[in-house]
C-alpha positions, 0 to 999 in steps of 0.5 A, spaced: 500 500 500 502 506 498 500 512 502 501 520 501 498 526 505 499 533 503 498 538 509 495 545 506 493 549 512 489 545 517 487 540 511 490 534 509 489 531 502 490 523 503 491 519 497 491 511 498 493 506 493 491 499 495 495 494 492 490 488 491 487 483 485 480 485 487 477 478 484 470 478 485 466 471 483 465 472 476 472 473 475 474 468 480 470 463 476 473 465 469 480 465 472 479 458 476 481 462 482 479 464 489 475 470 490 478 475 494 477 483 495 477 489 500 471 489 504 473 495 509 478 501 509 479 505 515 484 511 516 485 514 523 489 520 526 490 518 533 483 515 536 479 519 531 476 515 525 477 520 519 475 516 513 471 509 513 469 505 507 465 498 506 467 496 499 466 490 495 468 486 488 466 492 484 472 496 485 478 495 480 484 492 481 489 496 486 483 501 488 485 508 489 482 512 494 482 520 496 480 524 501 481 531 505 481 531 513 482 536 518 489 535 521 495 539 523 503 538 522 505 532 526 499 528 526 500 521 524 495 518 519 494 510 519 490 507 514 488 499 514 484 495 509 481 488 510 480 483 505 475 478 504 480 472 507 481 477 513 488 479 511 490 486 513 495 491 510 496 498 513 501 504 512 502 510 516 505 517 514 506 523 519 504 530 516 509 535 515 
C-alpha cells in the first residue's frame, strides 16, 4: 500500500493506493481462482476515525482512494484495509 498526505493549512489531502487483485466471483470463476477483495478501509489520526469505507468486488484492481481531513503538522495518519480472507495491510505517514 502506498500512502501520501499533503498538509495545506489545517487540511490534509490523503491519497491511498491499495495494492490488491480485487477478484470478485465472476472473475474468480473465469480465472479458476479464489475470490478475494477489500471489504473495509479505515484511516485514523490518533483515536479519531477520519475516513471509513465498506467496499466490495466492484472496485478495480489496486483501488485508489482520496480524501481531505482536518489535521495539523505532526499528526500521524494510519490507514488499514481488510480483505475478504481477513488479511490486513496498513501504512502510516506523519504530516509535515
